[in-house]
BALOBA-1460 file (C-alpha; in Angstrom, 3 decimals):
// residues 253
<rec num="1" residu="m" x="0.000" y="0.000" z="0.000"/>
<rec num="2" residu="k" x="1.235" y="3.470" z="-0.918"/>
<rec num="3" residu="a" x="0.142" y="7.009" z="-0.158"/>
<rec num="4" residu="i" x="0.440" y="10.544" z="-1.429"/>
<rec num="5" residu="i" x="0.232" y="13.406" z="1.063"/>
<rec num="6" residu="l" x="-0.722" y="16.746" z="-0.479"/>
<rec num="7" residu="c" x="1.382" y="19.561" z="0.996"/>
<rec num="8" residu="a" x="1.582" y="22.325" z="-1.613"/>
<rec num="9" residu="s" x="-0.997" y="24.735" z="-0.177"/>
<rec num="10" residu="r" x="0.092" y="28.205" z="0.959"/>
<rec num="11" residu="g" x="-2.099" y="28.126" z="4.087"/>
<rec num="12" residu="e" x="-3.469" y="31.642" z="3.628"/>
<rec num="13" residu="r" x="-6.134" y="31.237" z="6.326"/>
<rec num="14" residu="l" x="-3.507" y="30.336" z="8.917"/>
<rec num="15" residu="k" x="-1.534" y="33.560" z="8.522"/>
<rec num="16" residu="p" x="0.514" y="34.921" z="10.263"/>
<rec num="17" residu="l" x="1.476" y="31.422" z="11.456"/>
<rec num="18" residu="t" x="2.282" y="30.399" z="7.885"/>
<rec num="19" residu="d" x="4.313" y="33.504" z="7.043"/>
<rec num="20" residu="s" x="7.507" y="31.622" z="7.857"/>
<rec num="21" residu="i" x="6.496" y="27.946" z="7.706"/>
<rec num="22" residu="p" x="4.330" y="25.946" z="5.275"/>
<rec num="23" residu="k" x="0.976" y="24.705" z="6.543"/>
<rec num="24" residu="p" x="2.083" y="21.040" z="6.977"/>
<rec num="25" residu="m" x="4.781" y="22.246" z="9.387"/>
<rec num="26" residu="v" x="2.516" y="24.044" z="11.873"/>
<rec num="27" residu="p" x="3.222" y="22.520" z="15.299"/>
<rec num="28" residu="i" x="1.065" y="20.679" z="17.789"/>
<rec num="29" residu="n" x="2.943" y="19.596" z="20.895"/>
<rec num="30" residu="k" x="6.096" y="20.813" z="19.116"/>
<rec num="31" residu="i" x="5.533" y="18.187" z="16.403"/>
<rec num="32" residu="p" x="4.854" y="19.316" z="12.813"/>
<rec num="33" residu="l" x="1.416" y="18.427" z="11.502"/>
<rec num="34" residu="l" x="2.883" y="16.353" z="8.674"/>
<rec num="35" residu="e" x="4.809" y="14.189" z="11.128"/>
<rec num="36" residu="y" x="1.534" y="12.988" z="12.647"/>
<rec num="37" residu="t" x="0.367" y="11.845" z="9.211"/>
<rec num="38" residu="l" x="3.629" y="10.046" z="8.468"/>
<rec num="39" residu="l" x="3.470" y="8.224" z="11.799"/>
<rec num="40" residu="l" x="-0.165" y="7.301" z="11.104"/>
<rec num="41" residu="c" x="0.846" y="5.796" z="7.766"/>
<rec num="42" residu="k" x="3.734" y="3.897" z="9.342"/>
<rec num="43" residu="k" x="1.455" y="2.525" z="12.071"/>
<rec num="44" residu="h" x="-0.730" y="0.986" z="9.382"/>
<rec num="45" residu="g" x="2.124" y="-0.432" z="7.348"/>
<rec num="46" residu="i" x="2.171" y="2.276" z="4.669"/>
<rec num="47" residu="k" x="5.829" y="3.126" z="4.244"/>
<rec num="48" residu="d" x="6.117" y="4.215" z="0.598"/>
<rec num="49" residu="i" x="4.994" y="7.835" z="0.495"/>
<rec num="50" residu="v" x="5.210" y="10.715" z="-1.951"/>
<rec num="51" residu="i" x="4.660" y="14.361" z="-1.053"/>
<rec num="52" residu="n" x="3.995" y="17.311" z="-3.346"/>
<rec num="53" residu="t" x="5.420" y="20.643" z="-2.210"/>
<rec num="54" residu="s" x="5.450" y="24.256" z="-3.333"/>
<rec num="55" residu="y" x="5.350" y="27.068" z="-0.741"/>
<rec num="56" residu="l" x="8.497" y="27.050" z="1.441"/>
<rec num="57" residu="s" x="9.193" y="23.520" z="0.245"/>
<rec num="58" residu="k" x="12.697" y="23.350" z="1.747"/>
<rec num="59" residu="k" x="11.214" y="23.586" z="5.238"/>
<rec num="60" residu="i" x="9.511" y="20.264" z="4.546"/>
<rec num="61" residu="t" x="12.256" y="18.459" z="2.644"/>
<rec num="62" residu="e" x="15.035" y="19.465" z="5.040"/>
<rec num="63" residu="y" x="13.085" y="18.354" z="8.118"/>
<rec num="64" residu="f" x="11.771" y="15.032" z="6.790"/>
<rec num="65" residu="g" x="14.543" y="14.120" z="4.344"/>
<rec num="66" residu="d" x="14.103" y="10.676" z="2.801"/>
<rec num="67" residu="g" x="11.824" y="9.659" z="5.680"/>
<rec num="68" residu="s" x="14.200" y="7.067" z="7.122"/>
<rec num="69" residu="k" x="14.293" y="8.613" z="10.604"/>
<rec num="70" residu="f" x="10.497" y="8.294" z="10.703"/>
<rec num="71" residu="g" x="10.469" y="4.715" z="9.450"/>
<rec num="72" residu="v" x="9.105" y="5.502" z="5.981"/>
<rec num="73" residu="r" x="10.422" y="6.196" z="2.468"/>
<rec num="74" residu="i" x="9.621" y="9.635" z="1.019"/>
<rec num="75" residu="n" x="9.934" y="11.095" z="-2.469"/>
<rec num="76" residu="y" x="8.966" y="14.679" z="-3.298"/>
<rec num="77" residu="s" x="7.816" y="16.862" z="-6.154"/>
<rec num="78" residu="f" x="8.007" y="20.636" z="-6.381"/>
<rec num="79" residu="e" x="5.210" y="22.613" z="-8.025"/>
<rec num="80" residu="e" x="6.232" y="26.023" z="-9.283"/>
<rec num="81" residu="e" x="2.558" y="26.566" z="-10.104"/>
<rec num="82" residu="l" x="-0.016" y="24.672" z="-8.053"/>
<rec num="83" residu="l" x="-1.441" y="21.645" z="-9.841"/>
<rec num="84" residu="g" x="-4.444" y="21.011" z="-7.581"/>
<rec num="85" residu="t" x="-5.336" y="17.967" z="-5.516"/>
<rec num="86" residu="s" x="-5.605" y="15.592" z="-8.477"/>
<rec num="87" residu="g" x="-3.205" y="17.332" z="-10.854"/>
<rec num="88" residu="a" x="-0.467" y="16.753" z="-8.267"/>
<rec num="89" residu="l" x="-0.567" y="13.018" z="-9.022"/>
<rec num="90" residu="n" x="0.806" y="13.573" z="-12.527"/>
<rec num="91" residu="n" x="4.301" y="14.040" z="-11.104"/>
<rec num="92" residu="f" x="4.146" y="10.571" z="-9.533"/>
<rec num="93" residu="r" x="2.615" y="8.402" z="-12.249"/>
<rec num="94" residu="g" x="5.473" y="5.913" z="-12.050"/>
<rec num="95" residu="f" x="5.098" y="5.574" z="-8.278"/>
<rec num="96" residu="f" x="1.640" y="4.013" z="-8.004"/>
<rec num="97" residu="d" x="1.133" y="0.279" z="-8.537"/>
<rec num="98" residu="s" x="-1.110" y="-0.504" z="-11.510"/>
<rec num="99" residu="d" x="-3.002" y="-3.202" z="-9.620"/>
<rec num="100" residu="k" x="-3.262" y="-1.827" z="-6.075"/>
<rec num="101" residu="p" x="-5.320" y="0.990" z="-4.537"/>
<rec num="102" residu="f" x="-3.557" y="3.872" z="-2.834"/>
<rec num="103" residu="f" x="-4.325" y="6.529" z="-0.219"/>
<rec num="104" residu="v" x="-4.577" y="10.257" z="-0.852"/>
<rec num="105" residu="i" x="-4.296" y="12.398" z="2.298"/>
<rec num="106" residu="y" x="-4.575" y="16.168" z="2.447"/>
<rec num="107" residu="g" x="-1.678" y="17.627" z="4.390"/>
<rec num="108" residu="d" x="-3.755" y="19.878" z="6.649"/>
<rec num="109" residu="n" x="-5.507" y="16.970" z="8.387"/>
<rec num="110" residu="i" x="-4.776" y="15.523" z="11.794"/>
<rec num="111" residu="t" x="-6.438" y="12.221" z="12.543"/>
<rec num="112" residu="d" x="-5.988" y="8.752" z="14.006"/>
<rec num="113" residu="i" x="-8.264" y="7.071" z="11.490"/>
<rec num="114" residu="d" x="-7.846" y="3.292" z="11.242"/>
<rec num="115" residu="m" x="-6.479" y="3.045" z="7.712"/>
<rec num="116" residu="i" x="-6.580" y="-0.757" z="7.745"/>
<rec num="117" residu="k" x="-10.312" y="-0.769" z="8.528"/>
<rec num="118" residu="m" x="-10.927" y="1.786" z="5.800"/>
<rec num="119" residu="l" x="-8.989" y="-0.330" z="3.294"/>
<rec num="120" residu="k" x="-10.914" y="-3.446" z="4.319"/>
<rec num="121" residu="y" x="-14.174" y="-1.554" z="3.780"/>
<rec num="122" residu="h" x="-12.959" y="-0.350" z="0.366"/>
<rec num="123" residu="k" x="-12.216" y="-3.909" z="-0.715"/>
<rec num="124" residu="e" x="-15.482" y="-5.306" z="0.654"/>
<rec num="125" residu="k" x="-17.430" y="-2.720" z="-1.324"/>
<rec num="126" residu="k" x="-15.306" y="-3.378" z="-4.430"/>
<rec num="127" residu="a" x="-15.184" y="0.389" z="-4.688"/>
<rec num="128" residu="f" x="-13.458" y="2.415" z="-7.354"/>
<rec num="129" residu="a" x="-12.994" y="5.110" z="-4.720"/>
<rec num="130" residu="t" x="-13.719" y="5.368" z="-1.010"/>
<rec num="131" residu="l" x="-13.964" y="8.772" z="0.681"/>
<rec num="132" residu="f" x="-13.725" y="9.263" z="4.427"/>
<rec num="133" residu="l" x="-16.485" y="11.665" z="5.458"/>
<rec num="134" residu="h" x="-17.082" y="13.583" z="8.679"/>
<rec num="135" residu="k" x="-19.411" y="16.092" z="10.246"/>
<rec num="136" residu="q" x="-17.950" y="19.542" z="9.690"/>
<rec num="137" residu="e" x="-17.554" y="21.825" z="12.700"/>
<rec num="138" residu="d" x="-16.412" y="25.415" z="13.186"/>
<rec num="139" residu="v" x="-16.972" y="26.523" z="9.593"/>
<rec num="140" residu="d" x="-16.105" y="30.190" z="9.132"/>
<rec num="141" residu="k" x="-18.305" y="32.465" z="7.042"/>
<rec num="142" residu="n" x="-15.780" y="32.528" z="4.184"/>
<rec num="143" residu="t" x="-15.644" y="28.734" z="3.863"/>
<rec num="144" residu="t" x="-17.943" y="26.504" z="1.853"/>
<rec num="145" residu="p" x="-17.181" y="22.924" z="2.890"/>
<rec num="146" residu="g" x="-17.591" y="20.256" z="0.231"/>
<rec num="147" residu="i" x="-20.708" y="18.199" z="0.909"/>
<rec num="148" residu="v" x="-20.967" y="14.558" z="-0.142"/>
<rec num="149" residu="v" x="-24.408" y="12.988" z="-0.567"/>
<rec num="150" residu="f" x="-24.808" y="9.212" z="-0.325"/>
<rec num="151" residu="d" x="-27.623" y="6.659" z="-0.227"/>
<rec num="152" residu="a" x="-28.684" y="4.196" z="2.478"/>
<rec num="153" residu="n" x="-25.978" y="1.762" z="1.309"/>
<rec num="154" residu="n" x="-23.285" y="4.451" z="1.604"/>
<rec num="155" residu="k" x="-22.905" y="4.712" z="-2.162"/>
<rec num="156" residu="i" x="-22.006" y="8.288" z="-3.070"/>
<rec num="157" residu="t" x="-24.456" y="9.928" z="-5.449"/>
<rec num="158" residu="k" x="-23.247" y="13.525" z="-5.551"/>
<rec num="159" residu="i" x="-20.403" y="15.802" z="-4.487"/>
<rec num="160" residu="i" x="-21.273" y="19.454" z="-4.037"/>
<rec num="161" residu="e" x="-18.501" y="21.989" z="-3.538"/>
<rec num="162" residu="k" x="-20.309" y="25.304" z="-4.021"/>
<rec num="163" residu="p" x="-24.039" y="24.580" z="-4.187"/>
<rec num="164" residu="n" x="-26.236" y="26.427" z="-6.669"/>
<rec num="165" residu="e" x="-29.904" y="27.045" z="-5.892"/>
<rec num="166" residu="e" x="-31.008" y="23.651" z="-7.209"/>
<rec num="167" residu="e" x="-28.337" y="21.873" z="-5.181"/>
<rec num="168" residu="k" x="-29.281" y="23.812" z="-2.053"/>
<rec num="169" residu="k" x="-32.834" y="22.482" z="-2.434"/>
<rec num="170" residu="l" x="-31.463" y="18.959" z="-2.845"/>
<rec num="171" residu="l" x="-29.384" y="19.286" z="0.315"/>
<rec num="172" residu="k" x="-32.393" y="20.491" z="2.314"/>
<rec num="173" residu="k" x="-34.320" y="17.377" z="1.268"/>
<rec num="174" residu="t" x="-31.424" y="15.000" z="1.987"/>
<rec num="175" residu="p" x="-31.501" y="13.275" z="5.415"/>
<rec num="176" residu="k" x="-28.774" y="14.510" z="7.758"/>
<rec num="177" residu="n" x="-27.277" y="11.025" z="8.016"/>
<rec num="178" residu="q" x="-26.811" y="10.907" z="4.236"/>
<rec num="179" residu="k" x="-24.777" y="14.092" z="3.756"/>
<rec num="180" residu="l" x="-21.389" y="14.773" z="5.309"/>
<rec num="181" residu="s" x="-18.256" y="16.780" z="4.587"/>
<rec num="182" residu="n" x="-15.374" y="15.653" z="2.444"/>
<rec num="183" residu="s" x="-12.371" y="15.019" z="4.700"/>
<rec num="184" residu="g" x="-9.628" y="14.821" z="2.088"/>
<rec num="185" residu="i" x="-8.763" y="11.192" z="2.858"/>
<rec num="186" residu="y" x="-9.366" y="8.833" z="-0.068"/>
<rec num="187" residu="i" x="-8.588" y="5.321" z="-1.238"/>
<rec num="188" residu="l" x="-8.445" y="5.253" z="-5.031"/>
<rec num="189" residu="n" x="-8.214" y="2.659" z="-7.777"/>
<rec num="190" residu="p" x="-5.032" y="3.414" z="-9.781"/>
<rec num="191" residu="k" x="-7.130" y="3.513" z="-12.966"/>
<rec num="192" residu="i" x="-8.264" y="6.953" z="-11.806"/>
<rec num="193" residu="l" x="-4.988" y="8.236" z="-13.250"/>
<rec num="194" residu="d" x="-6.470" y="7.618" z="-16.716"/>
<rec num="195" residu="f" x="-8.976" y="10.388" z="-16.021"/>
<rec num="196" residu="i" x="-6.530" y="13.007" z="-14.708"/>
<rec num="197" residu="s" x="-5.277" y="15.253" z="-17.489"/>
<rec num="198" residu="e" x="-2.059" y="17.261" z="-17.470"/>
<rec num="199" residu="g" x="-2.121" y="20.607" z="-15.687"/>
<rec num="200" residu="h" x="-4.310" y="21.826" z="-12.839"/>
<rec num="201" residu="s" x="-7.294" y="19.795" z="-11.601"/>
<rec num="202" residu="d" x="-9.063" y="19.016" z="-8.338"/>
<rec num="203" residu="f" x="-10.632" y="15.752" z="-7.259"/>
<rec num="204" residu="a" x="-13.826" y="17.215" z="-5.798"/>
<rec num="205" residu="t" x="-14.599" y="19.639" z="-8.627"/>
<rec num="206" residu="n" x="-13.103" y="18.075" z="-11.763"/>
<rec num="207" residu="i" x="-12.630" y="14.325" z="-11.301"/>
<rec num="208" residu="f" x="-15.012" y="12.733" z="-8.797"/>
<rec num="209" residu="p" x="-18.309" y="14.251" z="-10.051"/>
<rec num="210" residu="k" x="-17.647" y="13.119" z="-13.634"/>
<rec num="211" residu="l" x="-16.788" y="9.562" z="-12.602"/>
<rec num="212" residu="i" x="-19.813" y="9.285" z="-10.304"/>
<rec num="213" residu="k" x="-22.027" y="10.477" z="-13.163"/>
<rec num="214" residu="r" x="-20.489" y="7.799" z="-15.399"/>
<rec num="215" residu="g" x="-21.415" y="5.093" z="-12.903"/>
<rec num="216" residu="f" x="-18.134" y="4.380" z="-11.133"/>
<rec num="217" residu="d" x="-18.649" y="2.999" z="-7.623"/>
<rec num="218" residu="f" x="-17.774" y="5.605" z="-4.992"/>
<rec num="219" residu="y" x="-18.485" y="4.830" z="-1.340"/>
<rec num="220" residu="a" x="-18.602" y="6.834" z="1.879"/>
<rec num="221" residu="y" x="-16.597" y="5.596" z="4.856"/>
<rec num="222" residu="t" x="-17.596" y="7.004" z="8.242"/>
<rec num="223" residu="g" x="-15.542" y="5.028" z="10.760"/>
<rec num="224" residu="k" x="-15.140" y="6.683" z="14.163"/>
<rec num="225" residu="c" x="-11.856" y="8.455" z="14.861"/>
<rec num="226" residu="y" x="-10.421" y="11.815" z="15.842"/>
<rec num="227" residu="f" x="-10.352" y="14.137" z="12.848"/>
<rec num="228" residu="k" x="-9.689" y="17.820" z="12.338"/>
<rec num="229" residu="e" x="-8.991" y="19.733" z="9.154"/>
<rec num="230" residu="l" x="-6.699" y="22.560" z="10.233"/>
<rec num="231" residu="g" x="-7.072" y="24.932" z="7.319"/>
<rec num="232" residu="q" x="-8.295" y="27.781" z="9.483"/>
<rec num="233" residu="q" x="-7.070" y="29.315" z="12.727"/>
<rec num="234" residu="k" x="-10.077" y="28.408" z="14.860"/>
<rec num="235" residu="r" x="-9.831" y="24.694" z="14.101"/>
<rec num="236" residu="y" x="-6.058" y="24.690" z="14.504"/>
<rec num="237" residu="n" x="-6.333" y="26.330" z="17.924"/>
<rec num="238" residu="k" x="-8.987" y="23.838" z="19.021"/>
<rec num="239" residu="a" x="-6.989" y="20.792" z="17.924"/>
<rec num="240" residu="k" x="-3.862" y="22.210" z="19.542"/>
<rec num="241" residu="e" x="-5.659" y="22.717" z="22.857"/>
<rec num="242" residu="e" x="-7.320" y="19.281" z="22.782"/>
<rec num="243" residu="i" x="-4.112" y="17.392" z="22.064"/>
<rec num="244" residu="e" x="-1.649" y="19.425" z="24.128"/>
<rec num="245" residu="s" x="-3.939" y="19.340" z="27.181"/>
<rec num="246" residu="g" x="-4.197" y="15.562" z="26.951"/>
<rec num="247" residu="k" x="-7.961" y="15.699" z="26.420"/>
<rec num="248" residu="i" x="-7.416" y="13.878" z="23.142"/>
<rec num="249" residu="k" x="-4.947" y="11.025" z="22.940"/>
<rec num="250" residu="l" x="-4.248" y="10.159" z="19.335"/>
<rec num="251" residu="n" x="-4.008" y="6.452" z="18.552"/>
<rec num="252" residu="i" x="-0.881" y="6.936" z="16.456"/>
<rec num="253" residu="f" x="2.151" y="6.496" z="18.684"/>
């Protein structure tokens, strides 16, 4: 099993914290955010990892090196211009196995999700893609979280990033237990690379909706775990307080 961790974002909403460090390096308990994700991968036997970088990339590559001191193997790419969440995979086409699924993890997450359970679920469903979903909290007024709609069997029917009026009506009619937020943790069939063109593209806006419409099997995974997306100051501060106070003990170490 392999993974790509997406770390190219500038982290604008975490300024001034990200004026001198990239978002994946923001600390919790004096440990960079990205280190938690690497240790999570290692815990679940995922040791071959690639990371895309852009903003202040040397801060990441100099700290983590080839990954050996963390028990993993890391390769990097540098994006002079951001390629987006799916476009980033083009720099690693030779890395992914043609016959095995792989994880995609957004670099601003902190979680102790059981990756083995998620993979087992993915295989049981014979899914083309499995998306970990969660209930979004602490959304600021400038943020529109991606909403994923799924049926009673957890099969994803729609992904809505910025809802238009028709989609807003759909969301109002959808039961609360059948719509959750996209977490940025995916298991994907390697054939998805066939649908990612060169240049900039994003999974949630350009790739997933088209494949769902074409009938590919996408499933929602909602296993219990600690999860926070730290793209904004309020959520970062909350996660920092919860973990540093000992209120939350991550099942990673």
